[in-house]
C-alpha positions as CSV (number, residue, x, y, z in Angstrom):
1,M,25.9,-7.7,-19.3
2,S,23.7,-6.6,-22.1
3,E,21.5,-3.3,-21.1
4,K,18.5,-5.5,-21.5
5,K,19.6,-8.0,-18.7
6,V,20.7,-4.9,-16.7
7,Q,17.1,-3.7,-16.7
8,D,15.3,-6.8,-16.3
9,T,17.8,-7.5,-13.4
10,E,16.9,-4.2,-11.8
11,Q,12.9,-4.6,-12.5
12,D,13.1,-7.8,-10.6
13,E,15.0,-6.1,-8.2
14,L,12.0,-3.9,-7.9
15,V,9.5,-6.5,-7.6
16,R,11.1,-8.6,-5.0
17,S,11.6,-5.3,-2.9
18,A,8.0,-4.6,-3.2
19,R,7.0,-8.4,-2.6
20,G,9.4,-9.1,0.3
21,F,8.3,-5.9,2.2
22,W,4.8,-6.5,1.8
23,E,5.0,-10.2,3.1
24,K,6.8,-9.1,5.9
25,N,4.5,-6.0,7.1
26,S,1.2,-6.3,4.8
27,K,-0.7,-7.4,7.9
28,L,0.8,-5.5,10.5
29,V,0.1,-2.3,8.1
30,L,-3.6,-3.4,7.6
31,I,-4.2,-3.8,11.4
32,I,-2.6,-0.9,12.1
33,S,-4.7,0.8,9.8
34,S,-7.7,-0.7,10.4
35,A,-7.6,0.6,14.2
36,I,-6.3,4.0,12.8
37,I,-9.8,4.3,10.7
38,V,-12.1,2.7,13.1
39,L,-11.1,5.2,16.0
40,A,-11.1,8.1,13.6
41,G,-14.5,7.6,12.4
42,G,-15.9,6.4,15.6
43,Y,-17.3,10.1,17.0
44,L,-19.7,10.7,13.7
45,G,-20.9,6.9,14.3
46,Y,-22.1,7.4,17.8
47,K,-23.4,11.0,16.6
48,Y,-25.4,9.8,14.4
49,F,-27.8,7.3,16.3
50,I,-29.1,5.9,13.0
51,Q,-25.9,4.5,11.9
52,L,-24.5,3.4,15.2
53,P,-26.4,-0.2,15.3
54,K,-25.1,-0.7,11.6
55,E,-22.1,0.1,12.5
56,E,-21.4,-1.9,15.1
57,K,-23.1,-5.1,13.6
58,A,-20.5,-4.4,10.3
59,Q,-17.8,-4.3,13.0
60,E,-18.8,-7.7,14.2
61,E,-19.1,-9.2,10.9
62,I,-15.6,-8.0,9.6
63,F,-13.6,-9.6,12.4
64,K,-14.6,-13.1,11.1
65,A,-13.0,-12.0,7.6
66,E,-10.3,-10.1,9.6
67,A,-9.5,-13.7,10.8
68,Y,-9.3,-15.3,7.3
69,F,-7.1,-12.7,6.1
70,R,-4.4,-13.1,9.3
71,K,-4.4,-16.9,8.3
72,D,-3.7,-16.4,4.7
73,S,-6.9,-17.4,3.6
74,L,-7.5,-14.6,1.0
75,S,-10.4,-16.0,-1.2
76,L,-12.2,-16.9,2.0
77,A,-11.5,-13.5,3.1
78,L,-12.7,-12.1,0.0
79,N,-15.9,-14.2,-0.8
80,G,-17.0,-15.4,2.8
81,D,-18.3,-18.8,3.6
82,V,-21.9,-20.1,5.0
83,S,-21.6,-18.4,8.2
84,T,-19.1,-15.5,7.2
85,S,-19.6,-12.3,5.2
86,G,-16.3,-11.7,3.0
87,F,-15.1,-8.1,2.7
88,L,-16.7,-8.3,-1.0
89,K,-20.2,-9.0,0.4
90,M,-19.5,-6.3,3.5
91,I,-18.7,-3.3,1.1
92,K,-22.1,-4.1,-0.6
93,K,-24.1,-4.5,2.7
94,Y,-22.4,-2.1,4.8
95,D,-21.8,1.0,2.1
96,G,-21.8,4.3,4.0
97,T,-20.1,2.8,6.9
98,K,-16.6,3.3,8.3
99,T,-16.2,-0.7,8.6
100,G,-17.4,-1.0,4.8
101,N,-14.8,1.3,3.8
102,L,-12.4,-0.2,5.7
103,A,-13.2,-3.3,3.9
104,K,-12.4,-1.7,0.3
105,L,-8.8,-1.7,1.9
106,Y,-8.8,-5.2,2.7
107,A,-10.4,-6.3,-0.2
108,G,-7.5,-4.3,-2.2
109,E,-4.8,-6.0,-0.6
110,C,-6.2,-9.3,-0.8
111,Y,-6.4,-8.9,-4.5
112,L,-3.0,-7.5,-4.7
113,Q,-1.5,-10.8,-3.0
114,L,-3.5,-13.0,-5.0
115,G,-2.3,-11.4,-8.5
116,D,-5.4,-9.8,-9.2
117,F,-4.1,-6.2,-9.8
118,N,-6.6,-4.7,-11.8
119,N,-9.2,-5.1,-9.1
120,A,-6.5,-4.7,-6.2
121,V,-6.5,-1.0,-7.9
122,K,-10.1,-0.9,-8.1
123,Y,-10.8,-1.2,-4.6
124,L,-7.9,0.6,-3.2
125,K,-8.9,3.6,-5.3
126,D,-12.1,3.6,-3.9
127,F,-11.0,3.3,-0.4
128,N,-11.4,6.8,1.7
129,A,-8.6,7.1,4.5
130,N,-10.5,10.2,5.9
131,G,-7.5,12.7,6.1
132,A,-5.3,9.8,8.1
133,K,-2.1,10.4,6.7
134,Q,-0.2,7.6,7.6
135,V,-3.0,5.3,6.0
136,E,-3.2,7.2,2.8
137,A,0.9,6.7,2.4
138,K,0.5,3.1,2.9
139,V,-2.6,2.7,0.6
140,A,-0.6,4.9,-1.7
141,G,2.3,2.6,-1.9
142,L,0.2,-0.5,-2.3
143,L,-1.4,1.1,-5.7
144,G,2.1,1.5,-6.8
145,D,2.9,-2.1,-6.4
146,A,-0.6,-2.9,-8.1
147,Y,0.6,-0.7,-11.1
148,S,4.0,-1.7,-11.2
149,E,2.7,-5.3,-11.7
150,L,0.5,-4.1,-14.4
151,K,3.7,-2.4,-16.0
152,K,1.8,1.0,-15.7
153,S,5.0,2.7,-14.7
154,E,3.7,6.6,-14.7
155,E,1.2,5.4,-12.4
156,A,3.4,3.5,-10.6
157,I,6.0,6.0,-9.8
158,S,3.5,8.4,-9.0
159,S,2.3,6.5,-6.5
160,Y,5.4,5.4,-4.9
161,K,6.3,9.1,-4.8
162,K,3.0,10.4,-2.6
163,A,3.6,7.1,-0.6
164,G,7.3,8.4,0.2
165,T,6.1,11.9,1.1
166,L,2.4,12.1,2.9
167,F,3.7,10.5,6.5
168,E,7.6,11.2,6.8
169,Y,7.5,10.3,10.4
170,D,7.6,6.9,9.0
171,Q,10.9,6.7,8.1
172,S,11.2,3.1,6.7
173,L,8.0,3.5,4.7
174,S,8.9,6.8,3.4
175,S,12.3,6.0,2.3
176,E,11.1,2.3,1.3
177,Y,8.8,4.4,-1.6
178,L,11.0,6.8,-2.4
179,F,13.5,4.2,-3.3
180,R,11.0,2.2,-5.4
181,A,10.1,5.7,-7.4
182,G,13.6,6.1,-7.8
183,L,14.6,2.9,-9.4
184,L,11.2,2.7,-11.4
185,S,12.0,6.2,-12.8
186,E,15.9,5.1,-13.8
187,L,14.4,1.9,-15.0
188,S,12.1,4.1,-17.1
189,G,15.1,6.3,-18.2
190,K,14.4,9.1,-15.8
191,T,17.8,9.3,-14.4
192,K,17.0,13.0,-13.3
193,E,14.1,11.8,-11.3
194,A,15.7,8.8,-10.3
195,A,18.1,11.0,-8.6
196,E,16.2,13.5,-7.4
197,M,14.4,10.1,-5.3
198,Y,17.6,8.9,-4.0
199,K,18.9,12.6,-2.8
200,Q,15.7,12.6,-0.6
201,I,16.6,9.2,0.8
202,K,19.9,10.1,1.4
203,E,19.1,13.7,3.1
204,K,16.5,12.7,4.8
205,Y,16.5,9.2,6.1
206,P,20.3,8.4,6.0
207,K,19.8,5.8,9.2
208,S,17.4,3.8,7.1
209,E,17.7,0.7,5.3
210,K,17.6,2.4,1.9
211,G,19.6,5.0,3.2
212,F,22.5,3.0,3.7
213,L,22.3,1.9,-0.4
214,V,21.4,5.0,-2.2
215,D,25.3,6.2,-2.4
216,K,25.8,3.4,-4.9
217,Y,22.4,4.3,-6.9
218,L,23.7,7.9,-7.0
219,A,27.3,6.9,-8.3
220,R,25.9,5.1,-11.4
221,L,23.9,8.0,-12.2
222,G,27.2,10.0,-11.9
223,V,25.9,12.1,-8.9
224,N,28.8,12.4,-6.2
225,E,27.9,14.3,-3.1
């Protein structure tokens, strides 16, 4: 097999891995993330009474957009309908609230699934995880997927590395993103960096799905451990 065909095959593997992972986990990730963000920001909302009514109204409205998101009605989730504000409207309408911030995360995920990767990057970068490392790691992973689809390998690798190291307690997520960073580094000719990513998986997450696979990738790089 020619070198180009091998690279194309590996690139396809990376894309399938990213898409397959989010097809299985995206809704759970966003639901968990939303709970973490709203809970983390709840105290400030109650502390400043001027924000509380606005925050409560925003939380009531986002519920309808979330329902569309769970049904895979992504365009309606983004833009709303005659009776429902979509995430895009909520971002403007409730600017400065925790829920308005959360709408940016949802919008970025919607655009990612719809294949509008530039807008996915725009809204994901504008989202603030407010110090919640688990959420920040997941957003970095989403950004990695968007950059990868845009063929921006440097940005994708950097985002995947960040996603793989921010919240090490989540072994499945961390090993998945370290693997993507390694594979994309390998495809970019950065074999040393790729080997480092694979080694991290082997050392830190040997019982994860990717932990059982990395020996093969290390071996083809000539790394014997």
